[in-house]
C-alpha positions in Angstrom: -1.6 2.3 9.7 1.2 5.0 8.6 1.4 5.0 4.5 3.5 6.6 1.9 2.6 7.9 -0.8 3.4 10.1 -3.4 0.5 12.4 -4.4 0.4 14.0 -7.7 4.7 14.0 -7.7 4.3 15.1 -4.3 5.5 12.5 -1.0 2.9 12.1 1.2 3.0 10.4 5.1 -0.8 9.5 5.8 -1.8 7.3 9.1 -5.0 5.8 9.3 -6.9 4.8 12.3 -10.2 2.9 12.1 -12.9 4.3 15.0 -15.9 3.4 16.0 -17.5 4.9 12.8 -15.4 6.0 10.1 -11.7 6.1 10.4 -8.9 8.6 11.8 -6.7 9.3 8.9 -3.9 12.3 9.1 -2.6 13.5 6.6 0.9 15.2 6.6 0.0 16.1 10.4 -3.4 17.2 9.9 -6.0 15.0 10.9 -9.2 13.8 9.6 -12.2 12.1 10.5 -13.8 9.9 7.5 -16.9 8.1 6.9 -16.2 6.0 3.7 -19.1 4.2 1.8 -19.0 2.0 -1.4 -20.9 2.8 -4.1 -19.8 1.3 -6.8 -16.7 -1.8 -7.9 -15.0 1.1 -8.0 -16.3 4.4 -6.3 -16.6 5.5 -3.1 -18.9 8.3 -1.3 -16.3 10.4 1.5 -17.8 12.5 4.1 -14.6 14.1 5.4 -14.8 16.0 8.5 -11.7 18.4 8.7 -10.2 19.7 12.4 -12.3 22.7 12.3 -15.6 20.3 12.2 -16.0 21.5 8.2 -17.9 18.6 6.8 -17.4 17.8 2.9 -18.9 14.7 0.9 -16.6 13.8 -1.9 -16.8 11.3 -4.5 -13.8 9.1 -5.3 -12.9 6.8 -8.1 -9.9 4.7 -7.9 -8.5 2.8 -11.1 -5.5 0.6 -10.8 -2.6 1.7 -13.2 -1.3 -1.7 -15.6 -0.4 -3.4 -12.6 2.9 -1.3 -11.5 1.0 -0.8 -8.0 -0.1 2.8 -8.4 -3.7 4.2 -9.2 -5.5 7.1 -10.6 -7.9 8.6 -7.8 -10.6 11.5 -9.5 -12.0 13.7 -7.5 -14.2 16.4 -8.8 -13.2 16.1 -12.0 -9.7 15.8 -11.5 -7.6 13.0 -11.8 -4.5 12.4 -9.5 -2.1 9.5 -10.1 -1.4 8.3 -6.2 1.8 5.5 -5.2 1.9 3.4 -2.7 5.9 3.8 -1.6 7.5 1.1 1.1 6.9 3.7 4.0 10.8 4.3 4.2 13.5 6.8 2.7 16.4 6.2 1.5 18.5 6.3 4.9 15.8 4.0 5.6 16.2 1.8 3.4 19.8 1.2 3.8 19.6 0.9 7.3 16.7 -1.1 7.3 18.9 -4.0 5.5 17.4 -2.7 1.8 20.2 -1.7 0.4 23.0 -3.9 2.9 23.5 -8.0 4.0 21.4 -9.8 5.6 17.3 -11.4 4.5 14.6 -9.1 3.6 11.9 -9.9 5.0 8.8 -8.7 2.2 6.1 -7.9 4.8 2.2 -7.6 4.1 1.5 -3.3 4.3 -1.8 -3.7 4.6 -4.5 -6.5 5.1 -5.7 -8.5 1.9 -5.6 -11.2 -0.3 -2.1 -13.0 -1.8 -3.6 -13.1 -5.4 -0.5 -14.0 -6.7 2.8 -15.7 -5.4 5.4 -14.8 -8.7 8.4 -16.7 -7.1 9.7 -19.8 -5.4 11.7 -20.6 -2.8 15.5 -21.0 -5.0 14.8 -18.1 -7.5 17.3 -15.6 -8.0 15.8 -12.6 -8.2 17.1 -8.7 -8.8 16.2 -5.4 -7.6 12.2 -3.8 -7.9 11.4 -7.5 -9.2 7.9 -8.1 -7.9 7.3 -11.5 -5.3 4.0 -11.1 -4.4 0.6 -9.8 -5.4 -1.6 -8.3 -2.5 -5.2 -7.4 -2.9 -6.3 -4.4 -0.4 -9.8 -2.4 -1.3 -10.2 -3.9 -5.0 -6.8 -2.8 -5.2 -3.3 -4.4 -6.5 -0.4 -4.0 -4.8 2.8 -5.4 -6.1 5.7 -6.0 -3.7 8.9 -5.7 -4.3 12.3 -7.4 -3.6 14.8 -4.7 -2.5 17.9 -5.5 -3.7 19.3 -8.8 -5.8 19.2 -12.0 -3.6 18.2 -15.7 -3.6 14.4 -16.2 -2.6 14.5 -18.4 0.8 11.0 -18.8 2.3 7.3 -18.2 0.3 5.2 -18.0 3.1 1.8 -17.7 1.5 0.0 -19.0 -1.3 -2.4 -17.8 -3.7 -5.9 -17.4 -2.3 -4.5 -16.9 1.5 -5.4 -13.7 4.1 -3.1 -11.8 5.5 -2.9 -9.3 8.3 -1.0 -6.2 8.2 2.7 -7.0 9.0 2.1 -10.6 8.0 5.7 -12.6 6.3 5.6 -13.0 2.7 9.0 -13.8 1.2 12.2 -14.1 2.7 14.7 -12.8 0.3 18.8 -13.9 1.2 
């Protein structure tokens, strides 16, 4: 599954694929094998093997910011702010209908659980208004409208588990 994140004010493309043991993580085209184990509510122990076979052990603490979908990641005494992007740049968003006409289908970016539905069918929404909150890996991700419109359908309810790509809300 591909993601785009803003990490320390730099856009990064990250592809994550589950493997028999751990994950294959490609960051900006550089592959790594990662074994991740949760060691606390917000803490993870990671063993990372790069393309040269070099192994590094990393302790990471992930702390959600105040409902904006971003997190602070603490590694080796450093704090890095990470914000998930929609995965599409300005040109791609326009061609995908974010700035044009037609319905917006808001989909789950990753498997998770719907923790809050912020709109109902018939509600008017503004650009970047929160529509639904999905929790994945103990992080809450608020999914927002790309442009103004009216909610046509809410396809999920609070407490429902969803897979990546599941349609959550349709906005016309």
